[in-house]
C-alpha positions in Angstrom: -0.2 0.2 0.0 1.2 3.4 -0.8 2.6 5.6 2.2 1.2 8.9 2.0 1.8 11.3 5.0 -1.6 11.5 6.4 -4.0 9.6 8.8 -7.3 8.4 6.8 -10.0 6.7 8.2 -12.0 4.7 5.4 -15.4 3.3 6.0 -16.3 0.7 3.6 -19.5 0.0 2.7 -18.7 -3.3 1.1 -16.7 -5.7 3.0 -15.5 -7.9 0.6 -13.4 -5.0 -1.2 -10.1 -6.2 -2.6 -6.8 -4.8 -1.1 -6.4 -3.1 -4.7 -9.9 -1.3 -4.7 -8.9 0.0 -1.2 -5.6 1.2 -2.3 -7.5 2.7 -4.9 -9.7 4.6 -2.9 -7.4 5.9 -1.2 -5.1 7.0 -3.6 -8.2 8.7 -4.9 -8.7 10.5 -1.5 -5.2 11.8 -1.3 -5.5 13.1 -5.0 -8.6 15.2 -4.0 -7.1 16.1 -0.8 -4.0 17.2 -2.4 -5.7 19.5 -5.1 -7.3 21.7 -1.9 -4.3 21.6 0.2 -2.7 24.6 -1.6 -1.6 27.9 0.0 -4.1 29.7 -2.2 -7.1 27.6 -0.9 -5.5 28.0 2.7 -5.5 31.9 2.3 -8.8 31.9 0.4 -10.3 30.1 3.8 -8.5 32.3 6.3 -8.2 35.9 7.8 -5.2 37.5 9.6 -6.7 39.8 12.1 -3.7 42.1 13.3 -4.3 43.9 16.3 -7.2 46.2 15.1 -6.8 45.6 11.2 -8.3 42.5 9.3 -6.6 41.7 6.1 -7.0 38.7 3.4 -3.9 39.3 1.5 -2.1 36.2 0.5 1.3 37.3 1.2 0.8 38.5 4.6 -1.0 35.4 5.8 1.5 33.2 4.4 4.3 35.4 6.3 2.5 35.3 9.4 2.0 31.2 9.2 5.8 30.9 7.8 7.2 31.5 11.8 6.8 28.8 14.4 4.0 31.1 16.4 2.2 34.0 15.4 3.3 37.2 17.0 1.4 38.7 20.0 -2.3 39.8 18.8 -2.3 37.9 15.8 -5.0 35.8 14.9 -5.9 33.5 12.1 -9.7 33.5 12.0 -11.1 30.7 9.5 -13.7 31.8 7.5 -15.7 28.7 7.4 
């Protein structure tokens, strides 16, 4: 089985699935998740609150998350 660096729980509706079918399902899930796990998608789903300003600018959000921890009074807000 391919080793992807993520934990996925796959609930099977048919217990008679072959190993190859399970591998194909996991591969398809990985491809779908990889398609939406981009910096652009992350920036589109988040806003950065910096003290009393809210920004949606991609480069500022990426700069803020590139550090180990956010600066004081900086918050990432998920828009979902």
